[in-house]
N, CA, C and O atoms as a GROMACS GRO file, in nm:
protein
  392
    1UNK      N    1   0.365  -0.996  -4.283
    1UNK     CA    2   0.452  -1.074  -4.201
    1UNK      C    3   0.379  -1.119  -4.076
    1UNK      O    4   0.384  -1.051  -3.973
    2UNK      N    5   0.315  -1.229  -4.084
    2UNK     CA    6   0.244  -1.285  -3.969
    2UNK      C    7   0.326  -1.399  -3.911
    2UNK      O    8   0.310  -1.515  -3.949
    3UNK      N    9   0.414  -1.365  -3.820
    3UNK     CA   10   0.496  -1.469  -3.756
    3UNK      C   11   0.449  -1.485  -3.613
    3UNK      O   12   0.412  -1.389  -3.547
    4UNK      N   13   0.452  -1.608  -3.567
    4UNK     CA   14   0.414  -1.638  -3.430
    4UNK      C   15   0.525  -1.591  -3.337
    4UNK      O   16   0.642  -1.625  -3.356
    5UNK      N   17   0.488  -1.515  -3.237
    5UNK     CA   18   0.584  -1.466  -3.139
    5UNK      C   19   0.564  -1.546  -3.012
    5UNK      O   20   0.455  -1.550  -2.955
    6UNK      N   21   0.671  -1.610  -2.968
    6UNK     CA   22   0.666  -1.689  -2.846
    6UNK      C   23   0.746  -1.618  -2.739
    6UNK      O   24   0.862  -1.583  -2.760
    7UNK      N   25   0.684  -1.598  -2.626
    7UNK     CA   26   0.750  -1.530  -2.513
    7UNK      C   27   0.829  -1.632  -2.434
    7UNK      O   28   0.784  -1.745  -2.417
    8UNK      N   29   0.946  -1.593  -2.386
    8UNK     CA   30   1.032  -1.684  -2.311
    8UNK      C   31   0.969  -1.728  -2.179
    8UNK      O   32   0.997  -1.838  -2.132
    9UNK      N   33   0.887  -1.645  -2.120
    9UNK     CA   34   0.823  -1.676  -1.991
    9UNK      C   35   0.672  -1.680  -2.009
    9UNK      O   36   0.600  -1.600  -1.952
   10UNK      N   37   0.627  -1.774  -2.089
   10UNK     CA   38   0.483  -1.778  -2.117
   10UNK      C   39   0.400  -1.797  -1.991
   10UNK      O   40   0.287  -1.750  -1.985
   11UNK      N   41   0.454  -1.866  -1.891
   11UNK     CA   42   0.377  -1.888  -1.769
   11UNK      C   43   0.352  -1.757  -1.695
   11UNK      O   44   0.254  -1.745  -1.622
   12UNK      N   45   0.439  -1.659  -1.714
   12UNK     CA   46   0.422  -1.532  -1.645
   12UNK      C   47   0.324  -1.439  -1.717
   12UNK      O   48   0.287  -1.335  -1.663
   13UNK      N   49   0.283  -1.475  -1.835
   13UNK     CA   50   0.193  -1.388  -1.910
   13UNK      C   51   0.053  -1.390  -1.849
   13UNK      O   52  -0.022  -1.292  -1.862
   14UNK      N   53   0.016  -1.498  -1.783
   14UNK     CA   54  -0.114  -1.506  -1.718
   14UNK      C   55  -0.093  -1.564  -1.578
   14UNK      O   56  -0.110  -1.684  -1.555
   15UNK      N   57  -0.056  -1.478  -1.486
   15UNK     CA   58  -0.024  -1.521  -1.350
   15UNK      C   59  -0.144  -1.585  -1.284
   15UNK      O   60  -0.128  -1.673  -1.199
   16UNK      N   61  -0.264  -1.542  -1.320
   16UNK     CA   62  -0.384  -1.598  -1.257
   16UNK      C   63  -0.401  -1.747  -1.287
   16UNK      O   64  -0.471  -1.817  -1.214
   17UNK      N   65  -0.338  -1.795  -1.394
   17UNK     CA   66  -0.351  -1.937  -1.428
   17UNK      C   67  -0.254  -2.026  -1.349
   17UNK      O   68  -0.260  -2.148  -1.359
   18UNK      N   69  -0.166  -1.965  -1.270
   18UNK     CA   70  -0.068  -2.041  -1.194
   18UNK      C   71  -0.118  -2.069  -1.053
   18UNK      O   72  -0.195  -1.992  -0.996
   19UNK      N   73  -0.071  -2.178  -1.000
   19UNK     CA   74  -0.100  -2.206  -0.859
   19UNK      C   75  -0.007  -2.119  -0.774
   19UNK      O   76   0.089  -2.060  -0.825
   20UNK      N   77  -0.036  -2.111  -0.646
   20UNK     CA   78   0.050  -2.032  -0.557
   20UNK      C   79   0.192  -2.090  -0.556
   20UNK      O   80   0.290  -2.015  -0.552
   21UNK      N   81   0.201  -2.223  -0.559
   21UNK     CA   82   0.333  -2.287  -0.560
   21UNK      C   83   0.411  -2.252  -0.686
   21UNK      O   84   0.531  -2.225  -0.681
   22UNK      N   85   0.343  -2.251  -0.800
   22UNK     CA   86   0.409  -2.214  -0.926
   22UNK      C   87   0.453  -2.068  -0.924
   22UNK      O   88   0.562  -2.035  -0.971
   23UNK      N   89   0.369  -1.981  -0.868
   23UNK     CA   90   0.405  -1.839  -0.857
   23UNK      C   91   0.529  -1.821  -0.770
   23UNK      O   92   0.619  -1.744  -0.803
   24UNK      N   93   0.533  -1.893  -0.658
   24UNK     CA   94   0.649  -1.885  -0.568
   24UNK      C   95   0.775  -1.936  -0.639
   24UNK      O   96   0.882  -1.878  -0.625
   25UNK      N   97   0.761  -2.044  -0.715
   25UNK     CA   98   0.875  -2.099  -0.787
   25UNK      C   99   0.925  -2.000  -0.892
   25UNK      O  100   1.046  -1.982  -0.908
   26UNK      N  101   0.832  -1.936  -0.963
   26UNK     CA  102   0.870  -1.836  -1.064
   26UNK      C  103   0.938  -1.716  -0.997
   26UNK      O  104   1.038  -1.666  -1.048
   27UNK      N  105   0.885  -1.671  -0.884
   27UNK     CA  106   0.944  -1.558  -0.813
   27UNK      C  107   1.084  -1.592  -0.764
   27UNK      O  108   1.175  -1.511  -0.778
   28UNK      N  109   1.102  -1.712  -0.709
   28UNK     CA  110   1.235  -1.754  -0.663
   28UNK      C  111   1.332  -1.758  -0.780
   28UNK      O  112   1.446  -1.714  -0.768
   29UNK      N  113   1.287  -1.811  -0.892
   29UNK     CA  114   1.372  -1.819  -1.010
   29UNK      C  115   1.414  -1.679  -1.056
   29UNK      O  116   1.530  -1.657  -1.090
   30UNK      N  117   1.322  -1.586  -1.056
   30UNK     CA  118   1.352  -1.448  -1.096
   30UNK      C  119   1.446  -1.381  -0.996
   30UNK      O  120   1.535  -1.305  -1.036
   31UNK      N  121   1.427  -1.408  -0.868
   31UNK     CA  122   1.517  -1.351  -0.767
   31UNK      C  123   1.658  -1.406  -0.783
   31UNK      O  124   1.755  -1.331  -0.772
   32UNK      N  125   1.670  -1.535  -0.808
   32UNK     CA  126   1.802  -1.596  -0.829
   32UNK      C  127   1.870  -1.536  -0.951
   32UNK      O  128   1.989  -1.506  -0.948
   33UNK      N  129   1.795  -1.521  -1.058
   33UNK     CA  130   1.849  -1.463  -1.180
   33UNK      C  131   1.892  -1.318  -1.157
   33UNK      O  132   1.998  -1.275  -1.203
   34UNK      N  133   1.810  -1.243  -1.086
   34UNK     CA  134   1.841  -1.104  -1.055
   34UNK      C  135   1.967  -1.093  -0.971
   34UNK      O  136   2.051  -1.006  -0.996
   35UNK      N  137   1.982  -1.180  -0.873
   35UNK     CA  138   2.101  -1.180  -0.788
   35UNK      C  139   2.226  -1.211  -0.870
   35UNK      O  140   2.330  -1.147  -0.854
   36UNK      N  141   2.216  -1.310  -0.959
   36UNK     CA  142   2.330  -1.346  -1.044
   36UNK      C  143   2.369  -1.229  -1.135
   36UNK      O  144   2.488  -1.202  -1.154
   37UNK      N  145   2.271  -1.160  -1.190
   37UNK     CA  146   2.298  -1.045  -1.276
   37UNK      C  147   2.362  -0.932  -1.195
   37UNK      O  148   2.450  -0.862  -1.245
   38UNK      N  149   2.317  -0.914  -1.072
   38UNK     CA  150   2.375  -0.811  -0.985
   38UNK      C  151   2.522  -0.840  -0.958
   38UNK      O  152   2.605  -0.748  -0.960
   39UNK      N  153   2.555  -0.967  -0.934
   39UNK     CA  154   2.695  -1.004  -0.913
   39UNK      C  155   2.778  -0.977  -1.039
   39UNK      O  156   2.892  -0.932  -1.030
   40UNK      N  157   2.720  -1.005  -1.155
   40UNK     CA  158   2.790  -0.978  -1.281
   40UNK      C  159   2.818  -0.829  -1.297
   40UNK      O  160   2.926  -0.790  -1.340
   41UNK      N  161   2.720  -0.746  -1.262
   41UNK     CA  162   2.737  -0.601  -1.273
   41UNK      C  163   2.851  -0.556  -1.182
   41UNK      O  164   2.933  -0.473  -1.222
   42UNK      N  165   2.856  -0.609  -1.061
   42UNK     CA  166   2.963  -0.573  -0.968
   42UNK      C  167   3.099  -0.612  -1.024
   42UNK      O  168   3.194  -0.534  -1.018
   43UNK      N  169   3.108  -0.733  -1.080
   43UNK     CA  170   3.233  -0.778  -1.140
   43UNK      C  171   3.273  -0.689  -1.257
   43UNK      O  172   3.390  -0.652  -1.271
   44UNK      N  173   3.176  -0.655  -1.342
   44UNK     CA  174   3.205  -0.571  -1.458
   44UNK      C  175   3.250  -0.431  -1.417
   44UNK      O  176   3.336  -0.371  -1.481
   45UNK      N  177   3.190  -0.378  -1.311
   45UNK     CA  178   3.232  -0.246  -1.262
   45UNK      C  179   3.376  -0.251  -1.212
   45UNK      O  180   3.453  -0.158  -1.237
   46UNK      N  181   3.411  -0.357  -1.142
   46UNK     CA  182   3.549  -0.373  -1.094
   46UNK      C  183   3.646  -0.384  -1.210
   46UNK      O  184   3.753  -0.323  -1.208
   47UNK      N  185   3.609  -0.460  -1.311
   47UNK     CA  186   3.693  -0.473  -1.430
   47UNK      C  187   3.708  -0.339  -1.501
   47UNK      O  188   3.818  -0.303  -1.542
   48UNK      N  189   3.600  -0.266  -1.514
   48UNK     CA  190   3.605  -0.134  -1.579
   48UNK      C  191   3.696  -0.039  -1.503
   48UNK      O  192   3.770   0.038  -1.563
   49UNK      N  193   3.690  -0.043  -1.370
   49UNK     CA  194   3.774   0.045  -1.288
   49UNK      C  195   3.922   0.010  -1.307
   49UNK      O  196   4.007   0.098  -1.318
   50UNK      N  197   3.953  -0.122  -1.310
   50UNK     CA  198   4.093  -0.163  -1.331
   50UNK      C  199   4.141  -0.123  -1.470
   50UNK      O  200   4.254  -0.077  -1.485
   51UNK      N  201   4.057  -0.139  -1.571
   51UNK     CA  202   4.095  -0.101  -1.707
   51UNK      C  203   4.115   0.050  -1.719
   51UNK      O  204   4.205   0.096  -1.789
   52UNK      N  205   4.030   0.126  -1.652
   52UNK     CA  206   4.043   0.271  -1.652
   52UNK      C  207   4.176   0.312  -1.590
   52UNK      O  208   4.246   0.399  -1.643
   53UNK      N  209   4.211   0.250  -1.479
   53UNK     CA  210   4.337   0.280  -1.412
   53UNK      C  211   4.456   0.242  -1.500
   53UNK      O  212   4.554   0.316  -1.508
   54UNK      N  213   4.447   0.128  -1.565
   54UNK     CA  214   4.554   0.083  -1.654
   54UNK      C  215   4.572   0.178  -1.771
   54UNK      O  216   4.685   0.213  -1.806
   55UNK      N  217   4.462   0.218  -1.832
   55UNK     CA  218   4.469   0.311  -1.945
   55UNK      C  219   4.528   0.444  -1.901
   55UNK      O  220   4.608   0.504  -1.974
   56UNK      N  221   4.490   0.491  -1.784
   56UNK     CA  222   4.545   0.616  -1.732
   56UNK      C  223   4.696   0.604  -1.712
   56UNK      O  224   4.771   0.696  -1.744
   57UNK      N  225   4.740   0.490  -1.658
   57UNK     CA  226   4.884   0.469  -1.637
   57UNK      C  227   4.959   0.468  -1.770
   57UNK      O  228   5.067   0.526  -1.781
   58UNK      N  229   4.902   0.402  -1.871
   58UNK     CA  230   4.966   0.399  -2.003
   58UNK      C  231   4.974   0.539  -2.064
   58UNK      O  232   5.075   0.577  -2.122
   59UNK      N  233   4.866   0.614  -2.050
   59UNK     CA  234   4.865   0.751  -2.103
   59UNK      C  235   4.967   0.839  -2.031
   59UNK      O  236   5.034   0.920  -2.094
   60UNK      N  237   4.978   0.822  -1.900
   60UNK     CA  238   5.078   0.900  -1.824
   60UNK      C  239   5.219   0.869  -1.872
   60UNK      O  240   5.301   0.960  -1.888
   61UNK      N  241   5.248   0.741  -1.895
   61UNK     CA  242   5.380   0.705  -1.947
   61UNK      C  243   5.405   0.766  -2.084
   61UNK      O  244   5.517   0.809  -2.114
   62UNK      N  245   5.301   0.771  -2.167
   62UNK     CA  246   5.315   0.832  -2.300
   62UNK      C  247   5.337   0.982  -2.287
   62UNK      O  248   5.423   1.038  -2.355
   63UNK      N  249   5.260   1.047  -2.201
   63UNK     CA  250   5.274   1.192  -2.180
   63UNK      C  251   5.414   1.225  -2.129
   63UNK      O  252   5.475   1.324  -2.171
   64UNK      N  253   5.464   1.141  -2.038
   64UNK     CA  254   5.598   1.162  -1.983
   64UNK      C  255   5.708   1.125  -2.082
   64UNK      O  256   5.827   1.145  -2.057
   65UNK      N  257   5.666   1.071  -2.195
   65UNK     CA  258   5.758   1.023  -2.299
   65UNK      C  259   5.854   0.918  -2.245
   65UNK      O  260   5.970   0.911  -2.284
   66UNK      N  261   5.803   0.838  -2.154
   66UNK     CA  262   5.880   0.729  -2.096
   66UNK      C  263   5.847   0.602  -2.176
   66UNK      O  264   5.779   0.512  -2.129
   67UNK      N  265   5.898   0.600  -2.299
   67UNK     CA  266   5.859   0.496  -2.393
   67UNK      C  267   5.913   0.358  -2.356
   67UNK      O  268   5.852   0.257  -2.391
   68UNK      N  269   6.025   0.353  -2.287
   68UNK     CA  270   6.078   0.222  -2.247
   68UNK      C  271   5.985   0.156  -2.145
   68UNK      O  272   5.958   0.037  -2.155
   69UNK      N  273   5.935   0.233  -2.048
   69UNK     CA  274   5.840   0.178  -1.950
   69UNK      C  275   5.706   0.148  -2.017
   69UNK      O  276   5.642   0.048  -1.985
   70UNK      N  277   5.665   0.234  -2.109
   70UNK     CA  278   5.541   0.210  -2.183
   70UNK      C  279   5.551   0.079  -2.262
   70UNK      O  280   5.459  -0.003  -2.258
   71UNK      N  281   5.662   0.062  -2.330
   71UNK     CA  282   5.682  -0.060  -2.408
   71UNK      C  283   5.684  -0.182  -2.315
   71UNK      O  284   5.623  -0.283  -2.347
   72UNK      N  285   5.753  -0.173  -2.202
   72UNK     CA  286   5.760  -0.285  -2.108
   72UNK      C  287   5.621  -0.320  -2.054
   72UNK      O  288   5.587  -0.437  -2.041
   73UNK      N  289   5.541  -0.218  -2.024
   73UNK     CA  290   5.406  -0.240  -1.973
   73UNK      C  291   5.318  -0.306  -2.080
   73UNK      O  292   5.243  -0.399  -2.051
   74UNK      N  293   5.328  -0.257  -2.203
   74UNK     CA  294   5.250  -0.316  -2.312
   74UNK      C  295   5.294  -0.460  -2.338
   74UNK      O  296   5.212  -0.546  -2.368
   75UNK      N  297   5.423  -0.486  -2.325
   75UNK     CA  298   5.472  -0.623  -2.344
   75UNK      C  299   5.416  -0.715  -2.235
   75UNK      O  300   5.372  -0.826  -2.264
   76UNK      N  301   5.418  -0.669  -2.110
   76UNK     CA  302   5.362  -0.747  -1.999
   76UNK      C  303   5.214  -0.776  -2.022
   76UNK      O  304   5.168  -0.888  -2.000
   77UNK      N  305   5.141  -0.676  -2.068
   77UNK     CA  306   4.999  -0.693  -2.094
   77UNK      C  307   4.976  -0.790  -2.210
   77UNK      O  308   4.882  -0.870  -2.206
   78UNK      N  309   5.061  -0.784  -2.311
   78UNK     CA  310   5.047  -0.873  -2.426
   78UNK      C  311   5.070  -1.019  -2.387
   78UNK      O  312   4.998  -1.107  -2.433
   79UNK      N  313   5.167  -1.043  -2.303
   79UNK     CA  314   5.193  -1.179  -2.255
   79UNK      C  315   5.072  -1.229  -2.176
   79UNK      O  316   5.028  -1.342  -2.195
   80UNK      N  317   5.019  -1.144  -2.089
   80UNK     CA  318   4.902  -1.180  -2.010
   80UNK      C  319   4.783  -1.212  -2.101
   80UNK      O  320   4.712  -1.310  -2.079
   81UNK      N  321   4.762  -1.130  -2.203
   81UNK     CA  322   4.651  -1.150  -2.297
   81UNK      C  323   4.667  -1.282  -2.372
   81UNK      O  324   4.570  -1.356  -2.389
   82UNK      N  325   4.788  -1.312  -2.416
   82UNK     CA  326   4.811  -1.438  -2.487
   82UNK      C  327   4.784  -1.557  -2.396
   82UNK      O  328   4.728  -1.657  -2.441
   83UNK      N  329   4.823  -1.548  -2.271
   83UNK     CA  330   4.797  -1.657  -2.176
   83UNK      C  331   4.647  -1.676  -2.156
   83UNK      O  332   4.598  -1.789  -2.154
   84UNK      N  333   4.574  -1.566  -2.140
   84UNK     CA  334   4.428  -1.574  -2.121
   84UNK      C  335   4.361  -1.635  -2.243
   84UNK      O  336   4.272  -1.718  -2.230
   85UNK      N  337   4.403  -1.593  -2.362
   85UNK     CA  338   4.345  -1.648  -2.484
   85UNK      C  339   4.372  -1.798  -2.495
   85UNK      O  340   4.285  -1.874  -2.537
   86UNK      N  341   4.492  -1.840  -2.458
   86UNK     CA  342   4.525  -1.982  -2.460
   86UNK      C  343   4.438  -2.059  -2.362
   86UNK      O  344   4.390  -2.169  -2.392
   87UNK      N  345   4.417  -2.002  -2.242
   87UNK     CA  346   4.331  -2.066  -2.142
   87UNK      C  347   4.188  -2.080  -2.194
   87UNK      O  348   4.125  -2.185  -2.178
   88UNK      N  349   4.137  -1.975  -2.257
   88UNK     CA  350   4.001  -1.980  -2.311
   88UNK      C  351   3.990  -2.084  -2.422
   88UNK      O  352   3.890  -2.156  -2.431
   89UNK      N  353   4.091  -2.090  -2.506
   89UNK     CA  354   4.091  -2.186  -2.616
   89UNK      C  355   4.093  -2.328  -2.561
   89UNK      O  356   4.021  -2.415  -2.610
   90UNK      N  357   4.175  -2.352  -2.458
   90UNK     CA  358   4.182  -2.484  -2.395
   90UNK      C  359   4.049  -2.520  -2.329
   90UNK      O  360   4.001  -2.632  -2.342
   91UNK      N  361   3.992  -2.423  -2.258
   91UNK     CA  362   3.863  -2.447  -2.191
   91UNK      C  363   3.754  -2.478  -2.293
   91UNK      O  364   3.669  -2.565  -2.270
   92UNK      N  365   3.755  -2.408  -2.406
   92UNK     CA  366   3.655  -2.432  -2.511
   92UNK      C  367   3.673  -2.572  -2.570
   92UNK      O  368   3.575  -2.640  -2.599
   93UNK      N  369   3.798  -2.614  -2.587
   93UNK     CA  370   3.824  -2.747  -2.642
   93UNK      C  371   3.778  -2.854  -2.544
   93UNK      O  372   3.724  -2.957  -2.586
   94UNK      N  373   3.799  -2.832  -2.415
   94UNK     CA  374   3.756  -2.928  -2.314
   94UNK      C  375   3.604  -2.938  -2.313
   94UNK      O  376   3.549  -3.048  -2.306
   95UNK      N  377   3.536  -2.825  -2.321
   95UNK     CA  378   3.388  -2.825  -2.324
   95UNK      C  379   3.337  -2.897  -2.448
   95UNK      O  380   3.235  -2.966  -2.443
   96UNK      N  381   3.407  -2.881  -2.559
   96UNK     CA  382   3.365  -2.942  -2.684
   96UNK      C  383   3.374  -3.094  -2.675
   96UNK      O  384   3.290  -3.166  -2.729
   97UNK      N  385   3.477  -3.144  -2.605
   97UNK     CA  386   3.498  -3.288  -2.590
   97UNK      C  387   3.390  -3.349  -2.505
   97UNK      O  388   3.343  -3.459  -2.533
   98UNK      N  389   3.349  -3.278  -2.400
   98UNK     CA  390   3.246  -3.332  -2.308
   98UNK      C  391   3.114  -3.310  -2.370
   98UNK      O  392   3.012  -3.347  -2.311
   0.00000   0.00000   0.00000
């Protein structure tokens, strides 16, 4: 199996072949990408914390055998999920048109 492997950042494989300006541009690009990924991690941590809290609340309602509140909470969440899915579907259709 002799397949050609192409690296996504071929310019970074031999930094000595780059000019100082190219090196600075590559570094800035990597810093921007790193910052964007850091923001994503922060958002994902916040989402995970909210989901953890929600799951704990649902489990507490189940433990308390408060099934009417559990059902109401699950219904509220289901409506929210359906709305989000509809929004995503609409957004995907709009992107497809453009």
